Legacy VTK file of the C-alpha trace (Angstrom):
# vtk DataFile Version 3.0
C-alpha trace
ASCII
DATASET POLYDATA
POINTS 370 float
-0.031 -0.346 -0.063
1.424 3.220 -1.137
1.644 6.672 0.805
-1.482 8.372 -0.244
-3.690 5.283 0.930
-1.831 5.196 4.037
-2.685 8.701 4.470
-5.902 8.312 3.614
-6.814 5.666 5.963
-4.951 7.802 8.744
-7.269 10.500 8.187
-10.434 8.063 8.398
-9.378 6.849 11.642
-8.886 10.222 13.259
-12.630 10.841 11.932
-13.629 7.258 13.441
-12.074 7.745 16.752
-13.806 11.320 16.579
-16.891 9.998 15.989
-16.611 6.596 18.311
-16.687 4.302 15.025
-14.950 0.934 15.773
-14.717 -0.059 12.261
-15.556 0.665 8.442
-16.785 -1.988 6.369
-16.163 -1.759 2.850
-18.544 -3.370 0.820
-18.619 -0.788 -2.653
-15.557 -0.790 -5.355
-15.311 2.817 -4.909
-14.524 2.791 -1.402
-12.151 -0.292 -1.824
-10.493 1.823 -4.729
-9.985 5.158 -2.636
-8.365 3.280 0.529
-6.923 0.376 -0.804
-5.430 1.141 -4.145
-7.210 -1.782 -5.776
-9.528 -2.363 -8.589
-11.409 -5.558 -7.755
-15.427 -6.976 -8.179
-16.637 -8.312 -4.933
-14.269 -6.022 -2.814
-14.574 -6.551 0.989
-12.338 -4.906 3.480
-12.508 -3.870 6.991
-10.932 -0.317 8.324
-10.342 -1.038 12.151
-10.033 2.508 14.231
-6.568 1.418 14.848
-4.233 -0.623 12.977
-3.707 -1.862 9.326
-6.966 -2.961 7.379
-8.263 -6.379 6.602
-9.048 -7.633 3.479
-11.390 -10.550 2.676
-11.293 -12.272 -0.726
-12.436 -15.398 -2.549
-9.888 -18.246 -1.573
-8.090 -18.183 -4.890
-7.516 -14.895 -5.112
-5.593 -14.376 -1.553
-2.014 -14.329 -2.993
-2.595 -11.956 -5.777
-4.970 -9.450 -3.131
-1.695 -9.728 -1.417
0.798 -8.870 -4.019
-1.788 -6.095 -5.332
-2.227 -4.122 -2.096
0.886 -5.122 0.115
-1.368 -5.993 2.831
-0.563 -9.634 4.793
-3.816 -9.890 6.630
-6.098 -11.288 3.628
-8.878 -13.898 5.190
-9.957 -16.361 2.515
-13.753 -17.614 2.150
-15.230 -20.025 -0.696
-18.918 -18.967 0.274
-20.771 -16.126 1.066
-21.557 -17.825 4.767
-17.863 -18.074 5.129
-17.002 -14.522 4.568
-19.767 -13.401 7.107
-18.539 -16.030 9.327
-14.900 -14.475 8.997
-16.524 -10.369 9.629
-18.640 -11.993 12.896
-15.440 -13.277 14.141
-13.771 -10.095 13.876
-16.318 -8.076 15.403
-16.597 -10.659 18.481
-12.617 -9.912 18.639
-13.059 -6.670 19.713
-14.290 -7.525 22.851
-17.466 -4.846 22.663
-20.871 -5.340 23.672
-22.061 -2.966 20.989
-19.263 -2.099 18.076
-19.944 0.435 15.866
-19.570 -0.120 12.368
-20.288 2.166 9.511
-20.872 1.039 6.078
-21.957 2.741 2.701
-25.624 3.244 2.704
-26.238 4.733 -0.750
-26.713 3.014 -4.157
-23.527 0.770 -4.321
-24.332 -1.316 -1.764
-27.202 -3.522 -2.072
-29.903 -3.735 0.851
-30.056 -7.792 1.264
-26.135 -7.385 2.202
-27.424 -5.158 4.922
-29.964 -7.073 6.092
-28.156 -10.332 6.075
-25.260 -8.250 8.016
-27.817 -7.227 10.726
-29.534 -10.822 10.886
-26.154 -12.475 11.562
-24.534 -9.218 13.719
-27.555 -8.575 15.468
-25.772 -6.802 18.353
-23.413 -4.982 15.739
-24.436 -0.730 15.672
-24.739 -0.228 11.941
-24.161 3.568 11.145
-23.943 5.216 7.562
-20.368 5.755 6.464
-20.758 9.149 4.599
-20.245 11.128 7.477
-16.843 9.749 7.681
-15.981 9.302 3.845
-17.921 11.796 1.964
-15.618 14.660 3.594
-12.111 12.873 2.276
-13.760 11.820 -0.814
-15.227 15.480 -2.591
-12.028 16.832 -2.098
-9.577 15.473 -5.340
-5.917 14.989 -5.031
-3.814 15.726 -8.036
-3.167 12.036 -8.733
-7.486 11.763 -8.973
-7.821 15.077 -10.967
-5.241 13.709 -13.580
-7.926 10.331 -14.019
-10.400 12.352 -14.378
-8.911 14.307 -16.802
-8.293 11.351 -18.674
-11.818 10.106 -18.236
-12.879 13.667 -19.771
-10.942 13.303 -22.593
-12.625 10.043 -23.192
-15.988 11.736 -22.889
-15.127 14.791 -25.719
-14.189 11.945 -27.816
-17.582 10.542 -27.168
-19.123 13.504 -28.086
-17.589 13.926 -31.532
-18.355 9.999 -32.238
-21.852 11.138 -31.291
-21.326 13.993 -33.877
-20.191 11.907 -36.368
-23.107 9.114 -35.936
-26.421 11.328 -35.393
-28.845 11.408 -38.293
-32.197 11.134 -39.192
-32.990 7.284 -39.461
-30.342 6.354 -37.241
-31.651 4.771 -33.681
-30.675 6.107 -30.219
-29.148 2.891 -29.744
-27.387 2.573 -32.838
-25.758 6.096 -31.242
-24.901 4.614 -28.141
-23.281 1.568 -29.255
-20.916 3.427 -31.639
-20.078 5.920 -28.972
-19.427 3.318 -26.168
-17.198 1.293 -28.717
-15.198 4.426 -29.385
-14.509 5.210 -25.590
-13.843 1.873 -24.507
-11.675 0.906 -27.322
-9.796 4.304 -26.479
-9.286 3.113 -22.706
-12.154 3.360 -20.932
-13.067 0.903 -18.224
-16.894 0.842 -18.922
-19.549 3.844 -18.944
-20.876 4.914 -15.167
-24.288 4.892 -16.282
-26.376 3.733 -19.150
-25.786 6.600 -21.926
-28.394 8.715 -22.617
-29.414 9.395 -26.250
-33.214 11.156 -25.754
-34.239 12.313 -29.306
-37.449 14.306 -30.115
-40.086 14.096 -27.371
-37.789 12.020 -25.127
-35.275 15.103 -25.214
-37.639 16.558 -22.545
-36.886 13.561 -20.040
-34.653 14.570 -17.156
-32.784 10.920 -17.094
-32.879 8.866 -20.264
-31.323 6.000 -22.216
-31.226 4.547 -25.423
-34.187 3.113 -27.259
-34.780 1.729 -31.151
-36.455 5.052 -31.558
-35.240 6.493 -34.864
-33.874 10.016 -34.602
-36.244 12.207 -37.294
-35.224 15.591 -39.066
-35.943 18.125 -36.664
-34.922 16.592 -33.596
-33.076 17.788 -30.454
-30.843 14.800 -29.318
-29.467 14.841 -25.642
-26.410 13.051 -25.377
-25.367 12.061 -22.031
-21.623 10.104 -21.435
-20.055 9.148 -18.076
-16.647 7.298 -19.024
-14.846 5.928 -16.576
-10.780 5.658 -16.226
-9.085 3.394 -13.500
-12.126 3.748 -11.578
-12.657 7.629 -11.951
-15.954 9.174 -13.627
-16.414 12.280 -16.043
-19.761 13.703 -17.129
-21.025 14.924 -20.092
-24.005 16.300 -21.861
-24.349 18.197 -25.369
-27.162 18.627 -27.491
-27.722 18.242 -30.951
-29.724 19.262 -33.593
-30.801 17.199 -36.437
-30.969 19.873 -39.321
-31.067 23.484 -38.329
-32.749 23.708 -34.682
-35.944 26.065 -34.290
-35.358 29.915 -33.464
-37.292 28.843 -29.891
-34.756 26.049 -29.559
-31.618 28.229 -30.381
-33.157 30.872 -27.592
-33.979 27.921 -25.176
-30.122 26.432 -25.994
-28.566 30.123 -25.301
-30.624 30.426 -22.251
-28.998 26.922 -20.943
-25.524 28.051 -21.668
-25.931 31.126 -20.181
-27.345 29.356 -16.844
-24.083 27.427 -16.804
-21.747 30.217 -17.487
-23.896 32.316 -13.922
-23.208 28.848 -12.141
-19.603 28.760 -13.537
-19.001 32.388 -12.487
-20.630 31.964 -9.282
-19.011 28.793 -8.294
-15.993 29.751 -5.818
-14.504 27.967 -2.767
-16.622 29.055 0.615
-19.427 29.758 -1.249
-22.931 27.319 -0.462
-24.595 25.493 -3.053
-27.791 27.450 -2.920
-26.018 30.497 -3.598
-25.274 29.319 -6.644
-28.417 27.692 -7.966
-30.244 30.992 -6.706
-28.424 32.734 -9.305
-29.204 30.326 -12.019
-32.544 30.280 -11.270
-32.587 34.273 -11.859
-31.523 33.144 -15.413
-34.314 31.297 -16.115
-36.888 33.629 -14.418
-35.462 36.269 -16.525
-35.800 34.021 -20.115
-39.215 33.187 -19.140
-39.063 30.167 -17.819
-38.694 29.999 -14.079
-41.691 27.370 -13.733
-39.205 24.841 -15.273
-36.088 25.543 -13.207
-35.090 21.911 -11.234
-33.133 21.746 -8.058
-29.648 20.343 -8.759
-27.479 21.896 -11.499
-24.166 21.083 -10.124
-23.392 17.462 -8.418
-19.786 15.786 -7.291
-17.857 13.689 -9.345
-15.327 11.493 -8.840
-14.940 7.431 -7.916
-18.988 7.705 -8.289
-20.329 9.367 -11.239
-22.669 11.223 -8.547
-21.428 11.672 -5.458
-21.253 14.671 -2.625
-22.500 17.343 -3.251
-25.472 15.685 -4.821
-28.586 18.085 -4.098
-31.400 16.285 -6.345
-31.141 12.902 -3.644
-29.676 14.647 -0.669
-31.224 17.663 -0.563
-29.240 18.726 3.043
-25.909 19.188 0.319
-27.574 22.441 -1.090
-26.090 24.017 2.504
-22.924 22.806 1.463
-19.842 25.243 0.686
-17.994 24.536 -2.110
-14.475 23.913 -1.450
-11.132 23.882 -3.300
-10.321 20.607 -4.991
-13.843 19.519 -5.606
-14.696 18.284 -9.182
-18.193 18.816 -10.493
-20.710 18.317 -12.887
-22.299 21.507 -13.827
-25.469 21.249 -16.175
-27.234 18.153 -14.281
-30.567 19.107 -15.260
-32.372 19.185 -18.451
-34.503 22.603 -19.244
-37.370 21.010 -21.101
-40.384 23.083 -23.070
-43.514 20.657 -24.656
-43.202 21.759 -28.403
-39.874 23.060 -28.484
-37.718 19.618 -26.654
-35.449 19.625 -24.048
-31.754 21.196 -23.770
-28.884 20.253 -21.832
-24.937 21.363 -21.702
-22.779 19.622 -18.876
-19.306 19.817 -17.845
-17.090 18.146 -15.576
-14.646 20.716 -14.001
-11.914 21.296 -11.426
-12.758 23.757 -8.437
-9.589 25.633 -7.707
-8.540 28.424 -5.543
-9.760 30.875 -8.687
-12.859 29.082 -10.101
-13.463 26.388 -11.815
-11.173 24.681 -14.364
-12.913 23.109 -17.486
-11.900 19.325 -17.525
-14.330 18.337 -20.591
-14.247 20.684 -23.679
-16.223 19.334 -26.566
-17.912 22.156 -28.468
-20.500 23.994 -26.429
-22.341 25.921 -29.006
-25.347 24.360 -30.835
-24.314 20.824 -32.336
-25.873 20.516 -35.992
-26.104 17.216 -37.819
-27.695 16.164 -40.947
LINES 1 371
370 0 1 2 3 4 5 6 7 8 9 10 11 12 13 14 15 16 17 18 19 20 21 22 23 24 25 26 27 28 29 30 31 32 33 34 35 36 37 38 39 40 41 42 43 44 45 46 47 48 49 50 51 52 53 54 55 56 57 58 59 60 61 62 63 64 65 66 67 68 69 70 71 72 73 74 75 76 77 78 79 80 81 82 83 84 85 86 87 88 89 90 91 92 93 94 95 96 97 98 99 100 101 102 103 104 105 106 107 108 109 110 111 112 113 114 115 116 117 118 119 120 121 122 123 124 125 126 127 128 129 130 131 132 133 134 135 136 137 138 139 140 141 142 143 144 145 146 147 148 149 150 151 152 153 154 155 156 157 158 159 160 161 162 163 164 165 166 167 168 169 170 171 172 173 174 175 176 177 178 179 180 181 182 183 184 185 186 187 188 189 190 191 192 193 194 195 196 197 198 199 200 201 202 203 204 205 206 207 208 209 210 211 212 213 214 215 216 217 218 219 220 221 222 223 224 225 226 227 228 229 230 231 232 233 234 235 236 237 238 239 240 241 242 243 244 245 246 247 248 249 250 251 252 253 254 255 256 257 258 259 260 261 262 263 264 265 266 267 268 269 270 271 272 273 274 275 276 277 278 279 280 281 282 283 284 285 286 287 288 289 290 291 292 293 294 295 296 297 298 299 300 301 302 303 304 305 306 307 308 309 310 311 312 313 314 315 316 317 318 319 320 321 322 323 324 325 326 327 328 329 330 331 332 333 334 335 336 337 338 339 340 341 342 343 344 345 346 347 348 349 350 351 352 353 354 355 356 357 358 359 360 361 362 363 364 365 366 367 368 369
């Protein structure tokens, strides 16, 4: 284990001691990468309040896990119940009546794992790891920013490939296939989420997918891509027009770009997220679309394609002040007007002391295809 991951664990253990947490039980790939420094399916680890991490791995993977991480204590299991017995054994060894154990309780941890853990460990106090882990992960170290920047290069490449493919008669699914192939061939691990290719009436959707719908002349097409590189995500969205857009569509697109520009100008360390949102809402009010404002223009990006701050899911995050070192996606919501369509412009940026720096660079003007 290198000095970077040792330092992260040391900071975590300081917080665990302050909050009287006995251990962090890692069940998710993102936390495993962040603290252990290894990419692995079915990652399992225990970080105690004091001492070295303990890994749990399928028996044939033990030696390889030791070599990959430099950690000697890798406990083997061959079946689910054996893994649970190993975990139970560790918590019993603490000699505490009610040990307090933190676990990620957001999207990546399956509910069945938590429920089975509770059944097998009725004396363990299970708490959410977010107060321990999020303050660490939301500030990106230079080496993390470099990996996100590489993912952002792949995102730009994906937008360029979408521009080449989108046209009347092509299906949304065909666009998605070509884009994913291009970014994977260029080095992406995977996509962080199924990419959006929302055309015509479906451009009004906040979320999306790629269907067998054929793109038609005059459609607005929203393409949202999240390439992952060595575990780190970038997030980009652009709106395409198949043929010349209507004047109303151009105005809507210009309004969105103004909203994003205002958000970026307001985003400075120490400024609360709700203060940024208030300014973007004013842009839509001046443009006559205040009622169409959806909170959550910005969210964090890193080992998760959406992570703290993440106000669309965790409303309390709107109160968080922005901090130097955050990486943010700016342009998360769709500005949708029935009869015209939906538009979106989203970029991944790194927040420095002097303000945001773009990591994604694909053209932001209206992208017209034939």
